[in-house]
C-alpha positions in Angstrom: 91.9 110.3 123.8 88.1 111.1 123.7 85.3 109.0 122.2 85.1 111.3 119.1 88.5 110.0 118.0 87.3 106.4 118.1 84.0 107.4 116.4 86.0 108.9 113.5 88.4 105.9 113.4 85.4 103.5 113.1 83.6 105.5 110.5 86.7 105.8 108.3 87.9 102.2 108.6 84.4 100.7 108.1 83.8 102.9 105.0 87.2 101.9 103.5 86.7 98.2 104.4 83.5 98.1 102.3 85.6 98.7 99.2 87.7 95.6 99.8 85.2 92.9 98.4 84.7 94.9 95.2 88.3 96.0 94.5 90.8 94.3 92.3 94.0 93.0 93.9 96.2 96.1 93.5 93.6 98.6 94.8 92.6 96.2 97.6 96.3 96.2 98.8 96.4 100.0 98.8 93.1 100.3 100.8 94.4 97.7 103.3 97.5 99.7 103.8 95.5 102.9 104.3 93.5 101.1 107.0 96.7 99.9 108.6 97.9 103.5 108.5 94.8 104.7 110.2 95.1 102.0 112.9 98.8 102.9 113.4 97.8 106.6 114.0 95.2 105.5 116.6 97.7 103.4 118.4 100.5 105.9 118.4 98.2 108.7 119.4 97.4 106.9 122.6 101.2 106.4 123.2 101.9 110.1 122.4 99.3 111.3 124.8 100.9 109.2 127.6 104.4 110.7 126.7 102.9 114.2 126.6 101.6 113.8 130.1 105.0 112.5 131.2 106.7 115.7 129.8 104.2 118.0 131.5 102.3 118.8 128.3 105.3 120.5 126.6 103.9 120.2 123.1 106.8 121.8 121.3 109.4 119.5 122.9 107.3 116.3 122.4 106.4 117.1 118.8 109.9 117.9 117.8 111.7 115.3 119.8 109.5 112.4 120.8 106.6 112.0 118.3 108.8 111.8 115.2 110.4 108.7 116.8 107.3 106.9 117.9 105.3 107.6 114.8 108.1 106.6 112.3 108.8 103.4 114.3 105.1 102.4 114.3 104.7 103.2 110.6 107.8 101.3 109.6 106.8 98.0 111.2 104.0 97.0 108.8 106.2 98.0 105.8 109.1 95.9 107.2 106.8 92.9 107.8 105.3 93.1 104.3 108.8 93.3 102.7 110.2 90.4 104.8 107.2 88.1 104.8 105.2 88.9 101.7 106.8 90.9 98.9 109.8 93.2 98.6 109.2 94.3 95.0 109.6 98.1 95.0 106.8 98.4 92.4 104.4 97.0 95.1 106.1 98.1 98.3 106.5 101.8 97.5 102.8 102.6 96.7 101.7 100.5 99.6 104.1 102.5 101.9 102.7 105.8 100.6 99.1 104.6 101.2 100.0 103.7 104.8 101.4 107.2 105.4 98.4 108.8 103.8 96.1 106.7 106.0 98.0 107.8 109.1 97.7 111.4 108.1 94.0 111.1 107.5 93.2 110.2 111.1 95.8 112.5 112.5 94.2 115.5 110.6 90.7 114.5 111.7 91.8 114.3 115.4 93.4 117.8 115.2 90.2 119.0 113.4 88.1 117.7 116.2 90.3 119.3 118.9 90.3 122.7 117.1 86.9 122.7 115.5 86.2 126.3 116.5 89.3 127.8 114.9 90.1 125.7 111.7 89.7 127.2 108.3 89.8 126.2 104.7 93.5 127.4 104.5 94.2 125.1 107.5 92.7 122.2 105.6 95.0 122.8 102.6 98.1 123.3 104.8 97.4 120.1 106.8 96.5 118.1 103.6 99.7 119.1 101.8 101.8 119.2 105.0 100.9 116.3 107.2 99.7 114.1 104.3 102.9 114.5 102.3 105.2 114.3 105.3 103.8 111.0 106.5 103.7 109.7 103.0 107.2 110.8 102.1 108.6 109.2 105.3 107.0 105.8 104.6 108.0 105.9 101.0 111.6 106.7 102.1 111.6 103.6 104.3 109.8 101.4 101.7 112.0 102.4 98.8 115.1 101.7 100.9 113.9 98.4 102.2 113.2 97.2 98.7 117.0 97.4 98.1 118.6 96.4 101.4 116.3 93.4 101.8 118.4 91.7 99.1 121.7 92.7 100.7 121.7 90.8 104.0 124.9 92.3 105.2 123.4 95.8 105.2 119.9 94.9 106.2 120.0 95.8 110.0 122.3 98.9 109.7 120.4 99.9 106.5 117.0 99.6 108.2 118.2 101.7 111.1 119.6 104.3 108.7 116.3 104.5 106.8 114.3 104.9 110.1 116.8 107.6 111.3 116.4 109.5 108.0 112.6 109.4 108.3 112.7 110.5 111.9 115.0 113.4 111.1 112.9 114.6 108.2 109.8 114.4 110.3 111.4 116.3 113.2 112.7 119.0 110.9 109.2 119.5 109.5 107.6 119.7 112.9 110.3 122.1 114.1 109.9 124.4 111.1 106.0 124.6 111.2 106.2 125.7 114.8 108.9 128.3 114.2 109.1 131.7 112.6 110.0 129.8 109.4 106.6 128.2 109.2 106.3 128.8 105.4 109.5 126.8 104.8 108.0 123.9 106.7 104.8 124.1 104.6 106.9 124.1 101.4 109.3 121.4 102.5 107.1 118.3 101.8 105.8 119.8 98.5 109.3 120.4 97.2 110.3 116.9 98.3 107.2 115.2 96.9 107.7 116.5 93.3 111.2 115.0 92.7 110.1 111.7 94.4 107.1 111.4 92.0 109.4 112.2 89.1 111.9 109.5 90.1 109.3 106.9 90.7 107.5 107.5 87.4 110.9 107.4 85.7 111.5 104.0 87.2 108.0 102.8 86.1 106.3 103.1 89.5 102.9 104.8 89.3 101.5 106.5 92.5 98.4 104.2 92.1 100.5 101.1 92.5 100.4 100.0 88.9 103.8 99.1 87.4 104.7 100.2 83.9 107.4 97.6 83.6 
């Protein structure tokens, strides 16, 4: 990974960190999870580059088979830690999980922008924003939402956690496969069509996207 990636990482995290002393508790938590997501992206990008070299730069194979696994495992670990050690209340866990996914997508999009600076367009920005941003957010929400339930059911905790991780990996892999195929438009629509019912269900249960409970 080149120095520009680290420059963007530092610029983003420092700017977000400056919010923390001024933010109230709920907003501070969301910002912290966004920073964790950005750091997770930096870490897994290094790992993915090593794996890409190992598979002779076969981008299609790696992005549809390997990176969904590495990225979802790395994103899941902070959510799992928060649920086990700090708080498993879904009104807190789900917005934090989404913030982590969005933070991950922010740095990922910036890295791709840097690598393709000569060819990117405004349309690309919208596609990446709604595509990558929602996919990573949806996958982390899926894990966070599920953990908020299985954490209280110890008999199902380990198999349930594995099932949640598997579901996130499969969803992520399907998206990566579709956007690199002749059905690219289906891949672009997939996260949007998934996001709408998720937001509806969360608001129905009193969980606002901003992390403020209505209950």
